[in-house]
C-alpha positions as CSV (number, residue, x, y, z in Angstrom):
1,V,146.4,36.8,103.4
2,L,145.0,33.3,103.7
3,F,145.9,33.2,107.4
4,R,145.0,36.7,108.5
5,N,142.1,37.6,106.2
6,Y,140.4,34.2,105.7
7,G,141.2,32.5,109.0
8,M,142.8,29.5,107.4
9,T,145.3,27.5,109.6
10,H,148.9,26.9,108.6
11,I,148.0,23.3,108.0
12,Q,145.1,24.2,105.7
13,I,147.3,26.6,103.7
14,A,150.1,24.1,103.4
15,D,147.7,21.4,102.1
16,V,146.2,23.7,99.5
17,L,149.5,24.9,98.3
18,A,150.9,21.4,98.3
19,T,148.2,20.4,95.8
20,V,149.2,23.3,93.6
21,V,152.9,22.4,93.8
22,E,152.3,18.8,93.0
23,N,150.7,19.8,89.7
24,L,153.5,22.1,88.7
25,I,155.6,21.2,85.7
26,T,159.0,21.6,87.4
27,A,162.0,19.5,88.2
28,S,161.3,16.7,90.6
29,A,164.0,17.8,93.1
30,E,162.6,21.4,93.2
31,R,159.1,20.2,93.6
32,Q,160.2,18.0,96.5
33,R,161.9,21.0,98.2
34,M,158.8,23.0,97.8
35,L,156.7,20.3,99.3
36,A,159.2,20.0,102.2
37,A,159.0,23.7,102.8
38,L,155.2,23.5,102.9
39,K,155.4,20.6,105.4
40,I,157.7,22.6,107.6
41,Y,155.3,25.6,107.3
42,G,152.3,23.6,108.3
43,E,153.9,21.7,111.1
44,R,156.1,24.4,112.7
45,R,153.9,27.4,112.2
46,V,156.7,29.6,110.9
47,D,156.8,32.1,108.1
48,I,156.8,30.5,104.7
49,V,160.1,32.2,103.8
50,D,161.7,30.6,106.8
51,A,160.3,27.3,105.9
52,W,161.5,27.5,102.3
53,L,165.0,28.6,103.4
54,A,165.2,25.7,105.9
55,A,164.0,23.2,103.3
56,E,166.6,24.5,100.8
57,T,169.5,24.3,103.4
58,L,168.5,20.9,104.6
59,A,168.2,19.5,101.0
60,L,171.6,21.0,100.0
61,G,173.3,20.1,103.3
62,H,174.3,23.8,103.9
63,R,174.4,25.9,107.0
64,V,172.8,29.3,107.1
65,A,173.9,32.4,109.0
66,S,171.0,34.1,110.6
67,F,169.7,35.8,113.8
68,D,166.2,34.3,113.0
69,R,165.4,31.7,115.6
70,D,162.6,30.3,113.5
71,L,165.1,28.8,111.2
72,A,166.5,26.6,114.0
73,R,162.9,25.6,114.9
74,C,162.6,24.4,111.3
75,G,165.5,22.1,111.7
76,A,168.0,24.1,109.7
77,D,171.7,24.2,110.7
78,V,171.9,27.8,111.9
79,V,175.0,29.7,112.7
80,V,174.5,33.0,114.6
81,P,176.8,35.6,113.1
82,A,179.4,37.1,115.6
């Protein structure tokens, strides 16, 4: 909605949401993963869900099975299912 309807850039959206996340009362590790996802979202211009999944897999050191090429662009260790 912010991107399509209000013309905000990915970087602007990430900055605004990062301010919200920084003020959340949540575990520090979870807040850091949220901020990492927003950074990926702003820099790589991918879907926020892809950015979140990439941040989670990177933080946990996991691989993810997916046909989605955006995950690899986010730096996630992607395994394409056979």
